[in-house]
C-alpha positions as CSV (number, residue, x, y, z in Angstrom):
1,M,-0.2,-0.1,0.4
2,D,1.5,3.4,-0.9
3,R,2.0,6.5,1.3
4,G,-1.3,8.3,0.2
5,C,-3.5,4.8,0.7
6,E,-1.9,4.8,4.2
7,I,-3.1,8.9,4.9
8,A,-6.5,8.4,3.3
9,S,-7.7,5.0,5.2
10,M,-6.4,6.7,8.8
11,V,-8.0,9.4,8.2
12,S,-10.8,7.6,7.6
13,T,-10.3,5.5,10.7
14,V,-10.1,8.5,12.4
15,A,-14.0,9.9,10.8
16,S,-15.3,6.5,11.8
17,P,-14.6,3.4,13.4
18,P,-13.1,0.6,11.2
19,R,-16.5,-0.7,9.3
20,R,-16.6,-3.5,6.9
21,R,-18.0,-1.4,3.3
22,L,-21.4,-1.1,2.2
23,C,-22.8,-0.2,-0.6
24,E,-25.4,2.7,-0.3
25,P,-28.7,3.4,-0.7
26,G,-29.3,2.7,-4.8
27,E,-26.1,1.6,-4.9
28,S,-26.6,-1.6,-6.5
29,A,-29.8,-0.7,-8.9
30,R,-27.0,2.1,-10.2
31,A,-24.5,-0.7,-11.1
32,A,-27.3,-3.2,-12.5
33,R,-28.6,-0.3,-14.7
34,E,-24.8,0.9,-15.6
35,N,-23.3,-2.9,-16.2
36,E,-26.3,-4.8,-17.1
37,G,-28.3,-2.0,-19.0
38,M,-31.5,-4.0,-17.4
39,P,-33.9,-1.5,-15.1
40,S,-34.0,-2.4,-11.0
41,S,-37.3,-3.2,-9.3
42,T,-35.5,-2.6,-6.7
43,P,-37.3,0.9,-4.8
44,S,-34.8,3.7,-3.4
45,P,-35.3,4.5,0.4
46,R,-37.3,7.1,1.4
47,F,-34.9,10.1,2.2
48,G,-35.5,9.8,6.1
49,A,-34.5,6.3,6.1
50,R,-31.0,7.7,4.5
51,V,-31.6,10.5,7.5
52,R,-31.7,8.0,10.6
53,A,-28.8,5.7,8.9
54,E,-26.3,9.0,8.4
55,A,-27.6,9.2,12.1
56,A,-27.1,6.3,13.8
57,H,-23.6,6.1,11.8
58,V,-22.2,9.4,13.1
59,A,-23.0,8.2,16.7
60,R,-21.8,5.2,16.3
61,S,-17.9,6.8,14.9
62,L,-18.4,9.4,18.8
63,A,-19.2,6.2,20.9
64,T,-16.2,4.3,19.1
65,F,-12.0,4.6,19.2
66,G,-10.5,3.4,16.1
67,P,-7.7,0.8,16.5
68,A,-4.3,2.1,17.7
69,R,-1.9,2.5,14.6
70,G,1.5,1.7,16.1
71,R,3.2,3.3,19.2
72,R,2.0,7.1,19.9
73,W,3.9,8.0,22.8
74,P,6.9,9.0,21.9
75,L,5.5,11.5,19.1
76,A,3.3,12.7,21.8
77,L,5.9,13.1,24.7
78,Q,7.8,14.8,21.7
79,A,4.6,16.8,21.3
80,G,4.0,18.0,24.9
81,L,7.3,18.7,25.8
82,A,8.0,21.4,22.8
83,M,5.6,22.6,24.5
84,A,5.9,22.5,28.1
85,V,9.6,23.0,28.4
86,P,10.1,26.6,26.8
87,I,6.5,28.0,28.4
88,V,8.5,26.7,31.6
89,A,11.9,27.6,30.9
90,L,11.0,30.5,30.5
91,A,8.9,31.1,32.9
92,A,11.7,30.0,35.5
93,S,13.6,33.0,33.5
94,G,12.0,35.5,34.9
95,H,10.4,36.4,31.2
96,A,7.1,34.7,31.6
97,D,5.5,37.6,30.1
98,L,7.1,35.8,26.8
99,A,6.8,32.3,27.8
100,L,3.8,31.5,26.3
101,L,3.9,33.4,23.2
102,S,6.6,30.3,22.5
103,A,3.9,27.3,22.1
104,T,3.5,28.0,18.3
105,G,7.0,26.6,17.6
106,A,6.3,23.4,18.8
107,F,3.7,22.8,16.3
108,A,6.4,21.7,14.1
109,V,6.9,18.6,16.2
110,I,3.6,16.7,15.2
111,Y,3.9,16.3,11.4
112,G,5.5,13.5,10.3
113,G,4.6,10.7,12.6
114,W,4.7,8.2,9.9
115,L,8.6,9.2,9.2
116,R,11.5,7.0,10.7
117,P,13.7,9.1,12.8
118,R,16.7,10.7,10.7
119,E,13.8,11.2,7.9
120,R,11.5,13.3,10.3
121,A,15.5,15.0,12.1
122,R,15.6,15.7,8.1
123,V,11.4,17.2,7.5
124,A,11.5,19.4,11.2
125,P,13.1,22.4,10.1
126,L,11.7,22.8,7.1
127,L,8.2,22.3,8.8
128,A,9.3,25.3,11.4
129,L,10.9,27.3,8.5
130,V,7.2,27.4,7.4
131,L,4.9,27.7,10.4
132,W,7.6,30.7,10.9
133,V,6.5,32.4,7.8
134,C,3.1,32.1,8.5
135,A,4.2,33.7,12.2
136,A,5.2,36.3,10.4
137,G,2.7,36.9,7.5
138,G,0.4,37.1,10.6
139,T,2.6,40.3,12.5
140,L,2.4,41.7,8.8
141,A,-1.1,41.0,7.9
142,A,-2.1,42.9,11.8
143,Q,-0.3,45.9,11.4
144,G,-2.2,46.9,7.5
145,G,-5.2,46.1,9.5
146,V,-8.7,43.8,9.1
147,A,-8.8,43.6,6.1
148,F,-5.3,42.5,4.9
149,V,-5.8,40.0,7.4
150,L,-9.0,38.6,6.0
151,G,-6.7,38.8,2.9
152,G,-4.2,36.8,4.6
153,V,-6.3,34.0,6.0
154,L,-7.5,33.7,2.8
155,V,-4.8,33.2,0.4
156,T,-2.3,31.3,3.2
157,T,-5.5,28.9,3.4
158,I,-5.4,28.6,-0.9
159,V,-1.4,28.4,-0.5
160,V,-0.7,25.7,1.9
161,S,-3.6,23.8,0.8
162,A,-2.0,23.9,-2.6
163,L,1.1,22.9,-1.1
164,A,0.5,20.2,1.2
165,G,-1.8,18.1,-0.9
166,A,0.9,18.9,-3.7
167,V,3.6,16.7,-1.8
168,S,1.3,14.5,-0.2
169,L,2.1,16.4,3.6
170,G,0.0,14.3,5.2
171,P,-1.6,14.6,8.6
172,P,-2.4,16.7,10.5
173,G,-2.6,18.6,7.0
174,P,-2.6,22.3,6.1
175,V,-5.0,23.1,9.2
176,F,-2.0,24.3,11.9
177,F,-0.2,27.1,9.0
178,V,-3.9,29.2,9.1
179,L,-4.1,28.2,12.6
180,V,-0.5,29.6,13.5
181,F,-0.9,33.2,11.2
182,G,-4.1,33.5,12.8
183,L,-3.4,33.3,16.1
184,S,-0.4,35.4,15.3
185,A,-2.3,38.0,13.8
186,Q,-4.2,37.9,16.3
187,I,-1.5,38.2,19.4
188,T,0.3,41.2,18.1
189,S,-2.6,43.4,16.6
190,L,-3.8,46.3,18.5
191,H,-5.3,45.8,21.7
192,G,-7.2,48.8,23.6
193,G,-6.1,50.8,21.3
194,A,-1.8,49.2,22.4
195,R,-0.1,46.3,21.3
196,A,0.6,43.8,23.6
197,V,3.0,42.0,21.9
198,D,5.9,43.8,20.1
199,P,6.0,41.7,16.9
200,A,9.5,41.9,16.8
201,V,10.3,40.1,20.1
202,Y,7.2,37.6,19.3
203,L,9.0,36.2,16.0
204,A,11.8,35.4,17.9
205,V,10.7,33.4,20.6
206,V,8.3,31.5,18.0
207,A,12.1,30.8,16.1
208,A,13.3,29.9,19.1
209,S,10.7,27.8,20.1
210,G,10.8,26.0,16.7
211,A,14.3,25.2,16.9
212,F,13.7,23.7,20.1
213,A,10.7,21.3,18.7
214,C,13.4,19.9,15.8
215,L,15.5,18.9,18.4
216,L,13.6,17.1,20.3
217,V,12.8,15.3,16.9
218,A,16.4,14.6,16.8
219,A,16.6,13.3,19.7
220,P,16.3,9.6,19.2
221,L,18.8,9.7,16.8
222,L,21.4,9.4,20.1
223,L,20.1,6.1,19.7
224,R,22.6,4.5,17.1
225,R,20.1,1.7,16.2
226,Y,18.2,4.9,14.4
227,R,21.4,6.9,13.6
228,R,22.2,3.4,11.8
229,E,18.7,3.7,9.5
230,R,19.2,4.9,6.6
231,P,16.7,7.9,5.6
232,R,15.4,7.4,1.7
233,P,15.3,10.6,-0.1
234,R,13.2,13.6,0.7
235,A,11.4,13.6,-3.7
236,E,10.6,9.9,-2.8
237,L,8.6,10.8,0.8
238,F,7.1,14.7,-1.3
239,P,7.0,13.6,-4.4
240,L,6.5,17.6,-6.1
241,Q,3.2,16.4,-7.8
242,W,0.1,18.4,-9.2
243,S,-2.3,15.5,-9.2
244,A,-5.9,15.3,-9.4
245,L,-6.0,14.3,-6.0
246,A,-3.6,18.0,-4.6
247,Q,-6.5,19.8,-7.3
248,T,-9.9,18.3,-4.8
249,L,-7.9,19.5,-1.7
250,T,-6.9,23.1,-2.7
251,L,-10.6,23.3,-4.5
252,R,-12.3,22.5,-1.3
253,A,-9.7,24.5,0.8
254,A,-10.7,27.6,-1.8
255,I,-14.1,27.2,-1.0
256,V,-13.7,27.2,2.7
257,G,-11.6,30.1,2.5
258,V,-13.4,32.2,0.9
259,A,-16.9,31.0,2.6
260,G,-15.4,31.5,6.4
261,V,-13.9,34.8,5.6
262,A,-16.9,35.9,4.3
263,A,-18.7,34.5,7.2
264,A,-15.9,36.3,9.8
265,V,-16.9,39.7,7.9
266,V,-20.1,39.6,9.2
267,V,-20.0,38.3,12.8
268,D,-16.6,39.4,13.4
269,P,-13.0,39.6,11.5
270,A,-11.0,39.0,13.9
271,R,-12.2,35.4,14.2
272,S,-11.7,34.3,10.4
273,Y,-8.8,32.2,11.3
274,W,-11.0,30.2,13.3
275,I,-14.2,29.6,11.2
276,V,-11.4,28.7,8.0
277,C,-9.9,26.4,10.3
278,A,-12.4,24.8,11.5
279,G,-13.6,24.3,8.0
280,L,-10.2,23.2,7.2
281,A,-10.3,20.6,9.9
282,V,-13.0,18.8,7.5
283,V,-11.5,18.6,4.2
284,G,-8.0,19.7,4.6
285,L,-6.8,15.3,4.2
286,P,-8.5,13.1,1.7
287,V,-11.6,12.5,2.6
288,G,-14.9,11.1,1.0
289,R,-18.3,12.8,1.8
290,R,-19.4,10.6,3.7
291,D,-16.2,11.2,6.6
292,A,-16.2,15.0,5.6
293,A,-19.5,14.9,7.3
294,T,-18.8,12.6,10.3
295,R,-15.7,14.7,11.0
296,G,-17.6,17.8,10.7
297,V,-20.1,16.4,13.8
298,H,-16.3,15.3,15.2
299,R,-15.3,18.6,15.4
300,T,-18.6,20.3,16.6
301,V,-18.8,18.1,19.7
302,G,-15.4,18.3,20.9
303,T,-15.0,21.9,20.6
304,V,-18.4,22.0,22.6
305,V,-17.0,19.6,25.5
306,G,-13.7,21.5,24.7
307,G,-14.9,24.9,25.7
308,A,-16.8,23.9,28.8
309,L,-13.0,21.9,30.3
310,Y,-12.1,24.9,29.3
311,L,-14.3,27.8,31.6
312,G,-13.1,25.3,34.5
313,L,-9.5,25.5,33.7
314,A,-9.8,29.1,32.6
315,F,-11.1,30.2,36.3
316,V,-8.3,27.9,37.5
317,P,-5.7,30.9,39.1
318,L,-2.9,29.6,37.9
319,P,1.3,30.6,37.7
320,V,3.0,30.6,34.4
321,W,4.9,28.0,34.2
322,A,2.1,25.4,35.4
323,L,0.1,27.0,32.7
324,G,2.9,25.7,30.1
325,L,2.7,22.2,32.9
326,L,-1.0,22.2,31.6
327,L,-0.3,23.0,28.0
328,G,1.4,20.2,27.6
329,V,-0.5,17.6,29.1
330,L,-3.1,19.0,26.7
331,Q,-0.4,18.6,23.8
332,F,0.4,14.7,25.0
333,A,-3.4,13.9,24.7
334,I,-4.1,15.6,21.6
335,E,-1.7,13.3,20.1
336,M,-2.3,9.9,21.7
337,V,-5.7,10.1,21.1
338,V,-6.4,11.9,17.9
339,V,-6.1,9.2,14.9
340,R,-8.3,7.5,17.2
341,H,-11.0,9.7,18.4
342,Y,-11.0,13.1,16.6
343,A,-14.1,14.4,18.7
344,L,-11.7,13.4,22.1
345,A,-9.0,15.2,20.5
346,L,-11.0,18.4,20.0
347,V,-11.8,18.0,23.6
348,F,-7.7,19.0,24.3
349,I,-7.6,20.9,21.0
350,T,-9.5,23.2,21.9
351,P,-8.5,24.6,25.3
352,L,-5.1,24.7,24.7
353,V,-5.5,27.4,21.5
354,L,-8.2,29.3,24.3
355,L,-5.9,29.2,27.0
356,L,-2.9,30.5,24.6
357,I,-4.8,33.4,22.7
358,G,-6.6,34.3,26.3
359,A,-2.9,34.8,28.3
360,A,-1.4,35.7,25.6
361,T,-3.1,39.3,24.9
362,G,-4.4,39.8,28.5
363,T,-7.7,40.9,27.1
364,A,-10.2,37.8,26.2
365,E,-12.9,37.5,28.7
366,T,-13.6,33.5,29.2
367,L,-17.1,33.1,28.9
368,P,-17.7,35.2,25.8
369,L,-14.5,33.5,24.2
370,A,-16.1,30.3,24.5
371,L,-18.9,31.1,23.0
372,E,-17.9,32.8,20.4
373,R,-15.9,29.7,19.3
374,I,-17.9,27.3,19.6
375,L,-20.4,29.4,17.4
376,D,-17.7,29.6,14.9
377,T,-16.5,26.3,14.4
378,L,-20.6,25.1,14.0
379,V,-19.8,27.7,10.8
380,G,-16.8,26.3,10.3
381,A,-17.7,22.9,9.9
382,A,-21.2,23.5,8.3
383,V,-18.6,25.0,5.4
384,G,-16.5,22.7,5.5
385,T,-19.1,19.7,5.4
386,A,-20.6,22.0,2.3
387,A,-17.1,22.1,0.1
388,A,-16.9,18.5,1.1
389,L,-20.6,18.0,-0.7
390,A,-19.2,20.2,-3.6
391,V,-16.3,19.2,-4.4
392,R,-16.1,15.2,-4.3
393,L,-13.0,13.4,-4.8
394,R,-12.5,12.0,-7.9
395,A,-11.2,8.5,-9.2
396,G,-8.3,7.3,-8.1
397,D,-7.9,10.3,-5.3
């Protein structure tokens, strides 16, 4: 099985539990007409029955864990340490005001979980660089105002989705690059007429935390058995190919970007990145219509429960170093469950991001912030599902 098939298989497993493939209602009838040229007397099921069947499928997926796919704890541990260590170290050294700014660099760890250690060590610096470029783009857009941020979210969504599809980047797809762009714009923008965070300082901290994340990814190479492994050429791992699948993913992402930004203009332009990320999480990876709809429901349910968890955590007066440990635990939990139960992963992702926003800007009120993000997720998940329904995967995808 090639890597594209493995990625598609894993995404499908996250969205729904393992199951024997069943023909969609009406599929057998269509096959009889098309392949044998004979009419079928089998009646099509009623629409209501189809809706109930799909609802039952989604309910089963929420109550079922997908199968474990190898050891997750090494990557989860790296991700947790990449999140926690820079925050704790900066807080302990008397730079608590800079500590939480380092969190975005940690996202370089979560990519390439299917690679060998030497291969991940070679790829991680490139991912960290792209994340830093997205952070820099967000800070620059914030200086230009709302219109630049909205345009930047749209352009970033399309460009990173096209690149991710062209090189078959794999899970978690382009969503975190857009998230870093939006977070950076929000953190470094004006709040009450003043900037809570200096853009230059922010970018320096993100660069340092990204470098630390790369060191963590390379840590297994301290063991001789990993150093002996021969890495595959980068062109073999990430072949640049503008395939039909890449085109489909980019078109879906463009729909999500345009619709998400348009929706943000109506509700609140500052929240555009969250709406777009919610939609991109549904269609940023190769999933069919049914699994896209299921992922949208998982995204919504996980965000609602995660918002409630955030409200419980936000009122606990934690020092910065303790908050760093908490964020590290949340990041560890995310990576442990994300390939087996997407909604549960969102239960941890939501408070992690909301805690970062609130603590970094110092201006976000807890309850309004949670309610806004839940609403944004509902809109984004609906947009992502609609994009999947509008642009279906083609044969061979």
